[in-house]
N, CA, C and O atoms as a Tripos MOL2 file, in Angstrom:
@<TRIPOS>MOLECULE
protein
  300   299    75     0     0
PROTEIN
NO_CHARGES

@<TRIPOS>ATOM
      1 N         174.4010  135.6670   85.2400 N.3       1 UNK1
      2 CA        174.3790  135.4280   83.8120 C.3       1 UNK1
      3 C         175.4640  134.4100   83.4540 C.2       1 UNK1
      4 O         176.6010  134.5510   83.9030 O.2       1 UNK1
      5 N         175.1460  133.4130   82.6740 N.am      2 UNK2
      6 CA        176.0880  132.3930   82.2410 C.3       2 UNK2
      7 C         176.6630  132.7790   80.8830 C.2       2 UNK2
      8 O         175.9250  133.1250   79.9610 O.2       2 UNK2
      9 N         177.9990  132.7160   80.7670 N.am      3 UNK3
     10 CA        178.6420  133.0600   79.5050 C.3       3 UNK3
     11 C         178.8500  131.8110   78.6660 C.2       3 UNK3
     12 O         178.7690  130.6920   79.1730 O.2       3 UNK3
     13 N         179.1220  132.0090   77.3610 N.am      4 UNK4
     14 CA        179.3970  130.8690   76.4870 C.3       4 UNK4
     15 C         180.6160  130.0940   76.9690 C.2       4 UNK4
     16 O         180.6480  128.8690   76.8520 O.2       4 UNK4
     17 N         181.6220  130.7830   77.5080 N.am      5 UNK5
     18 CA        182.8260  130.1140   77.9960 C.3       5 UNK5
     19 C         182.4930  129.1640   79.1350 C.2       5 UNK5
     20 O         183.1240  128.1170   79.2740 O.2       5 UNK5
     21 N         181.5050  129.5210   79.9500 N.am      6 UNK6
     22 CA        181.1370  128.6750   81.0770 C.3       6 UNK6
     23 C         180.3380  127.4550   80.6420 C.2       6 UNK6
     24 O         180.3210  126.4530   81.3570 O.2       6 UNK6
     25 N         179.6800  127.5110   79.4950 N.am      7 UNK7
     26 CA        178.8550  126.3980   79.0610 C.3       7 UNK7
     27 C         179.5270  125.5380   77.9960 C.2       7 UNK7
     28 O         179.0210  124.4620   77.6780 O.2       7 UNK7
     29 N         180.6490  125.9810   77.4360 N.am      8 UNK8
     30 CA        181.3530  125.1960   76.4230 C.3       8 UNK8
     31 C         182.0260  123.9980   77.0820 C.2       8 UNK8
     32 O         182.4050  124.0550   78.2520 O.2       8 UNK8
     33 N         182.1690  122.9250   76.3300 N.am      9 UNK9
     34 CA        182.7860  121.7110   76.8490 C.3       9 UNK9
     35 C         184.2720  121.6930   76.5030 C.2       9 UNK9
     36 O         184.6370  121.6740   75.3270 O.2       9 UNK9
     37 N         185.1340  121.6980   77.5270 N.am     10 UNK10
     38 CA        186.5750  121.6210   77.2570 C.3      10 UNK10
     39 C         186.9510  120.2540   76.6990 C.2      10 UNK10
     40 O         186.4150  119.2300   77.1240 O.2      10 UNK10
     41 N         187.8780  120.2450   75.7410 N.am     11 UNK11
     42 CA        188.4580  119.0020   75.2380 C.3      11 UNK11
     43 C         189.8620  118.9240   75.8270 C.2      11 UNK11
     44 O         190.8000  119.5460   75.3280 O.2      11 UNK11
     45 N         189.9840  118.1500   76.8940 N.am     12 UNK12
     46 CA        191.2210  118.0780   77.6700 C.3      12 UNK12
     47 C         192.2890  117.2750   76.9480 C.2      12 UNK12
     48 O         191.9990  116.2730   76.2940 O.2      12 UNK12
     49 N         193.5280  117.7300   77.0780 N.am     13 UNK13
     50 CA        194.6470  116.9210   76.6040 C.3      13 UNK13
     51 C         195.8620  117.1490   77.4900 C.2      13 UNK13
     52 O         196.0070  118.1770   78.1500 O.2      13 UNK13
     53 N         196.7160  116.1550   77.4730 N.am     14 UNK14
     54 CA        197.9580  116.1700   78.2330 C.3      14 UNK14
     55 C         199.1070  116.2550   77.2470 C.2      14 UNK14
     56 O         199.0510  115.6520   76.1760 O.2      14 UNK14
     57 N         200.1330  116.9890   77.5920 N.am     15 UNK15
     58 CA        201.3010  117.1220   76.7310 C.3      15 UNK15
     59 C         201.9220  115.7630   76.4360 C.2      15 UNK15
     60 O         201.9040  114.8630   77.2760 O.2      15 UNK15
     61 N         202.4640  115.6270   75.2460 N.am     16 UNK16
     62 CA        203.1750  114.3860   74.8930 C.3      16 UNK16
     63 C         204.4360  114.2220   75.7320 C.2      16 UNK16
     64 O         205.0000  113.1290   75.7830 O.2      16 UNK16
     65 N         204.8860  115.2770   76.3860 N.am     17 UNK17
     66 CA        206.0490  115.2080   77.2690 C.3      17 UNK17
     67 C         205.6890  114.6400   78.6380 C.2      17 UNK17
     68 O         206.5830  114.3730   79.4410 O.2      17 UNK17
     69 N         204.4300  114.4530   78.9180 N.am     18 UNK18
     70 CA        203.9590  113.9850   80.2200 C.3      18 UNK18
     71 C         203.7400  112.4810   80.2090 C.2      18 UNK18
     72 O         202.6120  112.0120   80.3570 O.2      18 UNK18
     73 N         204.7890  111.7460   80.0380 N.am     19 UNK19
     74 CA        204.7000  110.2810   80.0420 C.3      19 UNK19
     75 C         205.1480  109.7660   81.4010 C.2      19 UNK19
     76 O         206.1220  109.0210   81.5080 O.2      19 UNK19
     77 N         204.4180  110.1770   82.4430 N.am     20 UNK20
     78 CA        204.8490  109.8420   83.8010 C.3      20 UNK20
     79 C         203.7760  109.1020   84.5950 C.2      20 UNK20
     80 O         203.7510  109.1840   85.8230 O.2      20 UNK20
     81 N         202.9280  108.4100   83.9360 N.am     21 UNK21
     82 CA        201.9450  107.5960   84.6300 C.3      21 UNK21
     83 C         200.7390  108.3490   85.1650 C.2      21 UNK21
     84 O         200.0730  107.8660   86.0810 O.2      21 UNK21
     85 N         200.4460  109.5050   84.6230 N.am     22 UNK22
     86 CA        199.2260  110.1960   84.9960 C.3      22 UNK22
     87 C         199.3680  111.3760   85.9190 C.2      22 UNK22
     88 O         198.3700  112.0360   86.2070 O.2      22 UNK22
     89 N         200.5710  111.6810   86.4050 N.am     23 UNK23
     90 CA        200.7630  112.8550   87.2640 C.3      23 UNK23
     91 C         200.9400  114.0790   86.3720 C.2      23 UNK23
     92 O         202.0550  114.5620   86.1770 O.2      23 UNK23
     93 N         199.8430  114.5680   85.8420 N.am     24 UNK24
     94 CA        199.9060  115.5590   84.7690 C.3      24 UNK24
     95 C         199.0280  116.7700   85.0230 C.2      24 UNK24
     96 O         198.1440  116.7800   85.8800 O.2      24 UNK24
     97 N         199.3160  117.7750   84.2420 N.am     25 UNK25
     98 CA        198.4490  118.9360   84.1280 C.3      25 UNK25
     99 C         197.8250  118.8610   82.7470 C.2      25 UNK25
    100 O         198.5160  118.5730   81.7690 O.2      25 UNK25
    101 N         196.5350  119.1160   82.6560 N.am     26 UNK26
    102 CA        195.8300  119.0730   81.3770 C.3      26 UNK26
    103 C         195.3420  120.4640   81.0170 C.2      26 UNK26
    104 O         195.0380  121.2770   81.8900 O.2      26 UNK26
    105 N         195.2700  120.7260   79.7170 N.am     27 UNK27
    106 CA        194.7350  121.9900   79.2180 C.3      27 UNK27
    107 C         193.6600  121.6960   78.1810 C.2      27 UNK27
    108 O         193.6180  120.6150   77.5960 O.2      27 UNK27
    109 N         192.8030  122.6720   77.9690 N.am     28 UNK28
    110 CA        191.7590  122.5530   76.9500 C.3      28 UNK28
    111 C         191.8710  123.7810   76.0460 C.2      28 UNK28
    112 O         191.2150  124.7980   76.2730 O.2      28 UNK28
    113 N         192.7040  123.6680   75.0300 N.am     29 UNK29
    114 CA        192.9620  124.8090   74.1550 C.3      29 UNK29
    115 C         191.8390  125.0690   73.1610 C.2      29 UNK29
    116 O         191.8690  126.0750   72.4510 O.2      29 UNK29
    117 N         190.8480  124.1810   73.0940 N.am     30 UNK30
    118 CA        189.7490  124.3940   72.1520 C.3      30 UNK30
    119 C         188.9080  125.6240   72.4920 C.2      30 UNK30
    120 O         188.0950  126.0570   71.6750 O.2      30 UNK30
    121 N         189.0900  126.1810   73.6620 N.am     31 UNK31
    122 CA        188.3230  127.3660   74.0530 C.3      31 UNK31
    123 C         189.1470  128.6510   73.9590 C.2      31 UNK31
    124 O         188.6880  129.7130   74.3810 O.2      31 UNK31
    125 N         190.3700  128.5590   73.4030 N.am     32 UNK32
    126 CA        191.2590  129.7200   73.3480 C.3      32 UNK32
    127 C         190.7950  130.7700   72.3410 C.2      32 UNK32
    128 O         191.0010  131.9650   72.5520 O.2      32 UNK32
    129 N         190.1810  130.3400   71.2700 N.am     33 UNK33
    130 CA        189.7480  131.2830   70.2270 C.3      33 UNK33
    131 C         188.4600  131.9990   70.6460 C.2      33 UNK33
    132 O         187.7610  131.5770   71.5660 O.2      33 UNK33
    133 N         188.1800  133.0730   69.9540 N.am     34 UNK34
    134 CA        186.9250  133.7990   70.1910 C.3      34 UNK34
    135 C         185.7520  132.8570   69.9200 C.2      34 UNK34
    136 O         185.8720  132.0060   69.0380 O.2      34 UNK34
    137 N         184.6670  132.9590   70.6030 N.am     35 UNK35
    138 CA        184.3060  134.0100   71.5400 C.3      35 UNK35
    139 C         184.7530  133.7310   72.9700 C.2      35 UNK35
    140 O         184.5280  134.5650   73.8470 O.2      35 UNK35
    141 N         185.3700  132.6040   73.2300 N.am     36 UNK36
    142 CA        185.7110  132.2260   74.6020 C.3      36 UNK36
    143 C         186.9370  132.9760   75.1160 C.2      36 UNK36
    144 O         186.8490  133.7080   76.1010 O.2      36 UNK36
    145 N         188.0780  132.7980   74.4530 N.am     37 UNK37
    146 CA        189.2920  133.5020   74.8330 C.3      37 UNK37
    147 C         189.9100  133.0440   76.1370 C.2      37 UNK37
    148 O         190.5840  133.8170   76.8170 O.2      37 UNK37
    149 N         189.6800  131.7780   76.4900 N.am     38 UNK38
    150 CA        190.2290  131.2410   77.7420 C.3      38 UNK38
    151 C         190.9400  129.9120   77.4890 C.2      38 UNK38
    152 O         190.7040  129.2490   76.4800 O.2      38 UNK38
    153 N         191.8070  129.5400   78.4170 N.am     39 UNK39
    154 CA        192.4330  128.2240   78.3980 C.3      39 UNK39
    155 C         192.2210  127.6160   79.7860 C.2      39 UNK39
    156 O         192.8850  128.0160   80.7420 O.2      39 UNK39
    157 N         191.3050  126.6560   79.9050 N.am     40 UNK40
    158 CA        191.1250  125.9710   81.1790 C.3      40 UNK40
    159 C         192.3240  125.0480   81.4510 C.2      40 UNK40
    160 O         192.8460  124.4100   80.5370 O.2      40 UNK40
    161 N         192.7480  124.9890   82.7110 N.am     41 UNK41
    162 CA        193.8760  124.1570   83.1260 C.3      41 UNK41
    163 C         193.4440  123.4170   84.3850 C.2      41 UNK41
    164 O         192.8200  123.9970   85.2740 O.2      41 UNK41
    165 N         193.7850  122.1140   84.4560 N.am     42 UNK42
    166 CA        193.4500  121.3470   85.6570 C.3      42 UNK42
    167 C         194.5650  120.3680   85.9860 C.2      42 UNK42
    168 O         195.3510  119.9870   85.1190 O.2      42 UNK42
    169 N         194.6210  119.9730   87.2330 N.am     43 UNK43
    170 CA        195.5730  118.9830   87.7260 C.3      43 UNK43
    171 C         194.8790  117.6310   87.6530 C.2      43 UNK43
    172 O         193.9290  117.3710   88.3920 O.2      43 UNK43
    173 N         195.3540  116.7740   86.7630 N.am     44 UNK44
    174 CA        194.6630  115.5020   86.5540 C.3      44 UNK44
    175 C         195.2410  114.3570   87.3770 C.2      44 UNK44
    176 O         194.7100  113.2470   87.3340 O.2      44 UNK44
    177 N         196.3050  114.5960   88.1160 N.am     45 UNK45
    178 CA        196.9100  113.4700   88.8390 C.3      45 UNK45
    179 C         196.0830  113.0470   90.0460 C.2      45 UNK45
    180 O         196.1520  111.8920   90.4650 O.2      45 UNK45
    181 N         195.3080  113.9570   90.6050 N.am     46 UNK46
    182 CA        194.5340  113.6160   91.7910 C.3      46 UNK46
    183 C         193.0420  113.4560   91.5280 C.2      46 UNK46
    184 O         192.4100  112.5200   92.0180 O.2      46 UNK46
    185 N         192.4920  114.3760   90.7510 N.am     47 UNK47
    186 CA        191.0440  114.3620   90.5790 C.3      47 UNK47
    187 C         190.6760  115.1630   89.3340 C.2      47 UNK47
    188 O         190.7500  116.3920   89.3430 O.2      47 UNK47
    189 N         190.2880  114.4860   88.2800 N.am     48 UNK48
    190 CA        189.9330  115.1810   87.0400 C.3      48 UNK48
    191 C         188.6130  115.9350   87.1560 C.2      48 UNK48
    192 O         188.2590  116.7020   86.2600 O.2      48 UNK48
    193 N         187.8840  115.7260   88.2430 N.am     49 UNK49
    194 CA        186.6500  116.4690   88.4430 C.3      49 UNK49
    195 C         186.8540  117.6340   89.4040 C.2      49 UNK49
    196 O         185.8940  118.3070   89.7820 O.2      49 UNK49
    197 N         188.0940  117.8700   89.7970 N.am     50 UNK50
    198 CA        188.4050  118.9410   90.7400 C.3      50 UNK50
    199 C         188.3810  120.3070   90.0930 C.2      50 UNK50
    200 O         187.8670  120.4710   88.9860 O.2      50 UNK50
    201 N         188.9380  121.2890   90.7840 N.am     51 UNK51
    202 CA        188.8810  122.6640   90.3130 C.3      51 UNK51
    203 C         189.6500  122.8840   89.0200 C.2      51 UNK51
    204 O         190.6060  122.1730   88.7100 O.2      51 UNK51
    205 N         189.2100  123.8800   88.2820 N.am     52 UNK52
    206 CA        189.8140  124.2380   87.0020 C.3      52 UNK52
    207 C         190.2040  125.7140   87.0630 C.2      52 UNK52
    208 O         189.4010  126.5610   87.4550 O.2      52 UNK52
    209 N         191.4410  126.0120   86.6730 N.am     53 UNK53
    210 CA        191.8620  127.4080   86.5230 C.3      53 UNK53
    211 C         191.4830  127.8620   85.1220 C.2      53 UNK53
    212 O         191.7150  127.1430   84.1510 O.2      53 UNK53
    213 N         190.9150  129.0220   85.0140 N.am     54 UNK54
    214 CA        190.5630  129.5840   83.7090 C.3      54 UNK54
    215 C         191.4940  130.7580   83.4400 C.2      54 UNK54
    216 O         191.4090  131.7940   84.1000 O.2      54 UNK54
    217 N         192.3790  130.5880   82.4670 N.am     55 UNK55
    218 CA        193.4130  131.5730   82.1740 C.3      55 UNK55
    219 C         193.0740  132.2750   80.8600 C.2      55 UNK55
    220 O         192.7010  131.6170   79.8890 O.2      55 UNK55
    221 N         193.1980  133.5980   80.8170 N.am     56 UNK56
    222 CA        192.9770  134.2930   79.5460 C.3      56 UNK56
    223 C         193.9390  133.7660   78.4760 C.2      56 UNK56
    224 O         195.1160  133.5430   78.7590 O.2      56 UNK56
    225 N         193.4520  133.5680   77.2720 N.am     57 UNK57
    226 CA        194.2560  132.9740   76.2050 C.3      57 UNK57
    227 C         195.5460  133.7500   75.9520 C.2      57 UNK57
    228 O         196.5900  133.1400   75.7190 O.2      57 UNK57
    229 N         195.4970  135.0730   75.9930 N.am     58 UNK58
    230 CA        196.6950  135.8780   75.7570 C.3      58 UNK58
    231 C         197.7510  135.6310   76.8380 C.2      58 UNK58
    232 O         198.9420  135.5770   76.5330 O.2      58 UNK58
    233 N         197.3330  135.4840   78.0790 N.am     59 UNK59
    234 CA        198.2710  135.1980   79.1670 C.3      59 UNK59
    235 C         198.8820  133.8130   79.0060 C.2      59 UNK59
    236 O         200.0740  133.6300   79.2550 O.2      59 UNK59
    237 N         198.0780  132.8350   78.5920 N.am     60 UNK60
    238 CA        198.5930  131.4860   78.3790 C.3      60 UNK60
    239 C         199.5990  131.4650   77.2380 C.2      60 UNK60
    240 O         200.6210  130.7850   77.3200 O.2      60 UNK60
    241 N         199.3140  132.2020   76.1800 N.am     61 UNK61
    242 CA        200.2550  132.3030   75.0500 C.3      61 UNK61
    243 C         201.5680  132.9230   75.5040 C.2      61 UNK61
    244 O         202.6350  132.4500   75.1130 O.2      61 UNK61
    245 N         201.5150  133.9660   76.3150 N.am     62 UNK62
    246 CA        202.7330  134.5960   76.8390 C.3      62 UNK62
    247 C         203.5290  133.6210   77.6970 C.2      62 UNK62
    248 O         204.7570  133.5730   77.6210 O.2      62 UNK62
    249 N         202.8210  132.8460   78.5130 N.am     63 UNK63
    250 CA        203.4790  131.8360   79.3360 C.3      63 UNK63
    251 C         204.2130  130.8180   78.4690 C.2      63 UNK63
    252 O         205.3780  130.5110   78.7240 O.2      63 UNK63
    253 N         203.5370  130.2900   77.4410 N.am     64 UNK64
    254 CA        204.1700  129.3080   76.5580 C.3      64 UNK64
    255 C         205.3750  129.9010   75.8290 C.2      64 UNK64
    256 O         206.3860  129.2220   75.6460 O.2      64 UNK64
    257 N         205.2740  131.1430   75.4210 N.am     65 UNK65
    258 CA        206.3980  131.8150   74.7690 C.3      65 UNK65
    259 C         207.5970  131.8680   75.7110 C.2      65 UNK65
    260 O         208.7260  131.6100   75.2940 O.2      65 UNK65
    261 N         207.3580  132.2000   76.9720 N.am     66 UNK66
    262 CA        208.4300  132.2290   77.9670 C.3      66 UNK66
    263 C         209.0360  130.8630   78.2230 C.2      66 UNK66
    264 O         210.2520  130.7410   78.3680 O.2      66 UNK66
    265 N         208.2010  129.8300   78.2790 N.am     67 UNK67
    266 CA        208.7000  128.4620   78.4730 C.3      67 UNK67
    267 C         209.6010  128.0740   77.3110 C.2      67 UNK67
    268 O         210.6980  127.5580   77.5230 O.2      67 UNK67
    269 N         209.1540  128.3130   76.1000 N.am     68 UNK68
    270 CA        209.9300  127.9500   74.9110 C.3      68 UNK68
    271 C         211.2380  128.7290   74.8350 C.2      68 UNK68
    272 O         212.2210  128.2340   74.2830 O.2      68 UNK68
    273 N         211.2590  129.9460   75.3840 N.am     69 UNK69
    274 CA        212.4680  130.7670   75.3550 C.3      69 UNK69
    275 C         213.4130  130.4470   76.5120 C.2      69 UNK69
    276 O         214.5030  131.0130   76.5970 O.2      69 UNK69
    277 N         213.0060  129.5510   77.3960 N.am     70 UNK70
    278 CA        213.8550  129.1640   78.5210 C.3      70 UNK70
    279 C         213.8200  130.1350   79.6880 C.2      70 UNK70
    280 O         214.6970  130.0900   80.5510 O.2      70 UNK70
    281 N         212.8280  131.0060   79.7340 N.am     71 UNK71
    282 CA        212.7600  132.0140   80.7800 C.3      71 UNK71
    283 C         212.5330  131.4300   82.1760 C.2      71 UNK71
    284 O         212.7890  132.1060   83.1720 O.2      71 UNK71
    285 N         212.0630  130.2030   82.2620 N.am     72 UNK72
    286 CA        211.7730  129.6110   83.5440 C.3      72 UNK72
    287 C         212.7340  128.4950   83.9300 C.2      72 UNK72
    288 O         212.5210  127.7990   84.9230 O.2      72 UNK72
    289 N         213.7990  128.3280   83.1350 N.am     73 UNK73
    290 CA        214.8010  127.3040   83.4440 C.3      73 UNK73
    291 C         215.4660  127.6290   84.7780 C.2      73 UNK73
    292 O         215.7660  128.7860   85.0700 O.2      73 UNK73
    293 N         215.6870  126.6110   85.5660 N.am     74 UNK74
    294 CA        216.2990  126.8130   86.8850 C.3      74 UNK74
    295 C         217.7820  126.4760   86.8840 C.2      74 UNK74
    296 O         218.4940  126.8250   87.8260 O.2      74 UNK74
    297 N         218.2440  125.8240   85.8740 N.am     75 UNK75
    298 CA        219.6600  125.4210   85.8480 C.3      75 UNK75
    299 C         220.5000  126.4000   85.0780 C.2      75 UNK75
    300 O         221.7110  126.2140   84.9570 O.2      75 UNK75
@<TRIPOS>BOND
     1     1     2 1
     2     2     3 1
     3     3     4 2
     4     3     5 am
     5     5     6 1
     6     6     7 1
     7     7     8 2
     8     7     9 am
     9     9    10 1
    10    10    11 1
    11    11    12 2
    12    11    13 am
    13    13    14 1
    14    14    15 1
    15    15    16 2
    16    15    17 am
    17    17    18 1
    18    18    19 1
    19    19    20 2
    20    19    21 am
    21    21    22 1
    22    22    23 1
    23    23    24 2
    24    23    25 am
    25    25    26 1
    26    26    27 1
    27    27    28 2
    28    27    29 am
    29    29    30 1
    30    30    31 1
    31    31    32 2
    32    31    33 am
    33    33    34 1
    34    34    35 1
    35    35    36 2
    36    35    37 am
    37    37    38 1
    38    38    39 1
    39    39    40 2
    40    39    41 am
    41    41    42 1
    42    42    43 1
    43    43    44 2
    44    43    45 am
    45    45    46 1
    46    46    47 1
    47    47    48 2
    48    47    49 am
    49    49    50 1
    50    50    51 1
    51    51    52 2
    52    51    53 am
    53    53    54 1
    54    54    55 1
    55    55    56 2
    56    55    57 am
    57    57    58 1
    58    58    59 1
    59    59    60 2
    60    59    61 am
    61    61    62 1
    62    62    63 1
    63    63    64 2
    64    63    65 am
    65    65    66 1
    66    66    67 1
    67    67    68 2
    68    67    69 am
    69    69    70 1
    70    70    71 1
    71    71    72 2
    72    71    73 am
    73    73    74 1
    74    74    75 1
    75    75    76 2
    76    75    77 am
    77    77    78 1
    78    78    79 1
    79    79    80 2
    80    79    81 am
    81    81    82 1
    82    82    83 1
    83    83    84 2
    84    83    85 am
    85    85    86 1
    86    86    87 1
    87    87    88 2
    88    87    89 am
    89    89    90 1
    90    90    91 1
    91    91    92 2
    92    91    93 am
    93    93    94 1
    94    94    95 1
    95    95    96 2
    96    95    97 am
    97    97    98 1
    98    98    99 1
    99    99   100 2
   100    99   101 am
   101   101   102 1
   102   102   103 1
   103   103   104 2
   104   103   105 am
   105   105   106 1
   106   106   107 1
   107   107   108 2
   108   107   109 am
   109   109   110 1
   110   110   111 1
   111   111   112 2
   112   111   113 am
   113   113   114 1
   114   114   115 1
   115   115   116 2
   116   115   117 am
   117   117   118 1
   118   118   119 1
   119   119   120 2
   120   119   121 am
   121   121   122 1
   122   122   123 1
   123   123   124 2
   124   123   125 am
   125   125   126 1
   126   126   127 1
   127   127   128 2
   128   127   129 am
   129   129   130 1
   130   130   131 1
   131   131   132 2
   132   131   133 am
   133   133   134 1
   134   134   135 1
   135   135   136 2
   136   135   137 am
   137   137   138 1
   138   138   139 1
   139   139   140 2
   140   139   141 am
   141   141   142 1
   142   142   143 1
   143   143   144 2
   144   143   145 am
   145   145   146 1
   146   146   147 1
   147   147   148 2
   148   147   149 am
   149   149   150 1
   150   150   151 1
   151   151   152 2
   152   151   153 am
   153   153   154 1
   154   154   155 1
   155   155   156 2
   156   155   157 am
   157   157   158 1
   158   158   159 1
   159   159   160 2
   160   159   161 am
   161   161   162 1
   162   162   163 1
   163   163   164 2
   164   163   165 am
   165   165   166 1
   166   166   167 1
   167   167   168 2
   168   167   169 am
   169   169   170 1
   170   170   171 1
   171   171   172 2
   172   171   173 am
   173   173   174 1
   174   174   175 1
   175   175   176 2
   176   175   177 am
   177   177   178 1
   178   178   179 1
   179   179   180 2
   180   179   181 am
   181   181   182 1
   182   182   183 1
   183   183   184 2
   184   183   185 am
   185   185   186 1
   186   186   187 1
   187   187   188 2
   188   187   189 am
   189   189   190 1
   190   190   191 1
   191   191   192 2
   192   191   193 am
   193   193   194 1
   194   194   195 1
   195   195   196 2
   196   195   197 am
   197   197   198 1
   198   198   199 1
   199   199   200 2
   200   199   201 am
   201   201   202 1
   202   202   203 1
   203   203   204 2
   204   203   205 am
   205   205   206 1
   206   206   207 1
   207   207   208 2
   208   207   209 am
   209   209   210 1
   210   210   211 1
   211   211   212 2
   212   211   213 am
   213   213   214 1
   214   214   215 1
   215   215   216 2
   216   215   217 am
   217   217   218 1
   218   218   219 1
   219   219   220 2
   220   219   221 am
   221   221   222 1
   222   222   223 1
   223   223   224 2
   224   223   225 am
   225   225   226 1
   226   226   227 1
   227   227   228 2
   228   227   229 am
   229   229   230 1
   230   230   231 1
   231   231   232 2
   232   231   233 am
   233   233   234 1
   234   234   235 1
   235   235   236 2
   236   235   237 am
   237   237   238 1
   238   238   239 1
   239   239   240 2
   240   239   241 am
   241   241   242 1
   242   242   243 1
   243   243   244 2
   244   243   245 am
   245   245   246 1
   246   246   247 1
   247   247   248 2
   248   247   249 am
   249   249   250 1
   250   250   251 1
   251   251   252 2
   252   251   253 am
   253   253   254 1
   254   254   255 1
   255   255   256 2
   256   255   257 am
   257   257   258 1
   258   258   259 1
   259   259   260 2
   260   259   261 am
   261   261   262 1
   262   262   263 1
   263   263   264 2
   264   263   265 am
   265   265   266 1
   266   266   267 1
   267   267   268 2
   268   267   269 am
   269   269   270 1
   270   270   271 1
   271   271   272 2
   272   271   273 am
   273   273   274 1
   274   274   275 1
   275   275   276 2
   276   275   277 am
   277   277   278 1
   278   278   279 1
   279   279   280 2
   280   279   281 am
   281   281   282 1
   282   282   283 1
   283   283   284 2
   284   283   285 am
   285   285   286 1
   286   286   287 1
   287   287   288 2
   288   287   289 am
   289   289   290 1
   290   290   291 1
   291   291   292 2
   292   291   293 am
   293   293   294 1
   294   294   295 1
   295   295   296 2
   296   295   297 am
   297   297   298 1
   298   298   299 1
   299   299   300 2
@<TRIPOS>SUBSTRUCTURE
     1 UNK1         2 RESIDUE 1 A UNK
     2 UNK2         6 RESIDUE 1 A UNK
     3 UNK3        10 RESIDUE 1 A UNK
     4 UNK4        14 RESIDUE 1 A UNK
     5 UNK5        18 RESIDUE 1 A UNK
     6 UNK6        22 RESIDUE 1 A UNK
     7 UNK7        26 RESIDUE 1 A UNK
     8 UNK8        30 RESIDUE 1 A UNK
     9 UNK9        34 RESIDUE 1 A UNK
    10 UNK10       38 RESIDUE 1 A UNK
    11 UNK11       42 RESIDUE 1 A UNK
    12 UNK12       46 RESIDUE 1 A UNK
    13 UNK13       50 RESIDUE 1 A UNK
    14 UNK14       54 RESIDUE 1 A UNK
    15 UNK15       58 RESIDUE 1 A UNK
    16 UNK16       62 RESIDUE 1 A UNK
    17 UNK17       66 RESIDUE 1 A UNK
    18 UNK18       70 RESIDUE 1 A UNK
    19 UNK19       74 RESIDUE 1 A UNK
    20 UNK20       78 RESIDUE 1 A UNK
    21 UNK21       82 RESIDUE 1 A UNK
    22 UNK22       86 RESIDUE 1 A UNK
    23 UNK23       90 RESIDUE 1 A UNK
    24 UNK24       94 RESIDUE 1 A UNK
    25 UNK25       98 RESIDUE 1 A UNK
    26 UNK26      102 RESIDUE 1 A UNK
    27 UNK27      106 RESIDUE 1 A UNK
    28 UNK28      110 RESIDUE 1 A UNK
    29 UNK29      114 RESIDUE 1 A UNK
    30 UNK30      118 RESIDUE 1 A UNK
    31 UNK31      122 RESIDUE 1 A UNK
    32 UNK32      126 RESIDUE 1 A UNK
    33 UNK33      130 RESIDUE 1 A UNK
    34 UNK34      134 RESIDUE 1 A UNK
    35 UNK35      138 RESIDUE 1 A UNK
    36 UNK36      142 RESIDUE 1 A UNK
    37 UNK37      146 RESIDUE 1 A UNK
    38 UNK38      150 RESIDUE 1 A UNK
    39 UNK39      154 RESIDUE 1 A UNK
    40 UNK40      158 RESIDUE 1 A UNK
    41 UNK41      162 RESIDUE 1 A UNK
    42 UNK42      166 RESIDUE 1 A UNK
    43 UNK43      170 RESIDUE 1 A UNK
    44 UNK44      174 RESIDUE 1 A UNK
    45 UNK45      178 RESIDUE 1 A UNK
    46 UNK46      182 RESIDUE 1 A UNK
    47 UNK47      186 RESIDUE 1 A UNK
    48 UNK48      190 RESIDUE 1 A UNK
    49 UNK49      194 RESIDUE 1 A UNK
    50 UNK50      198 RESIDUE 1 A UNK
    51 UNK51      202 RESIDUE 1 A UNK
    52 UNK52      206 RESIDUE 1 A UNK
    53 UNK53      210 RESIDUE 1 A UNK
    54 UNK54      214 RESIDUE 1 A UNK
    55 UNK55      218 RESIDUE 1 A UNK
    56 UNK56      222 RESIDUE 1 A UNK
    57 UNK57      226 RESIDUE 1 A UNK
    58 UNK58      230 RESIDUE 1 A UNK
    59 UNK59      234 RESIDUE 1 A UNK
    60 UNK60      238 RESIDUE 1 A UNK
    61 UNK61      242 RESIDUE 1 A UNK
    62 UNK62      246 RESIDUE 1 A UNK
    63 UNK63      250 RESIDUE 1 A UNK
    64 UNK64      254 RESIDUE 1 A UNK
    65 UNK65      258 RESIDUE 1 A UNK
    66 UNK66      262 RESIDUE 1 A UNK
    67 UNK67      266 RESIDUE 1 A UNK
    68 UNK68      270 RESIDUE 1 A UNK
    69 UNK69      274 RESIDUE 1 A UNK
    70 UNK70      278 RESIDUE 1 A UNK
    71 UNK71      282 RESIDUE 1 A UNK
    72 UNK72      286 RESIDUE 1 A UNK
    73 UNK73      290 RESIDUE 1 A UNK
    74 UNK74      294 RESIDUE 1 A UNK
    75 UNK75      298 RESIDUE 1 A UNK
């Protein structure tokens, strides 16, 4: 059975912080809201047609909250 999330078209974007000549990770947040509830993520530096990770929207939101809070800083 094919779900709506599998047939929806992601609108990919790269962070404005990724000004490094294309070695980026892209996300498609247009699918985060219901009924999809996912955030597709892909590595665009090598192959934009390659594999896509599908992350639950709530998990992606938690990740972003941690990044903004500095939870992943290494220094």
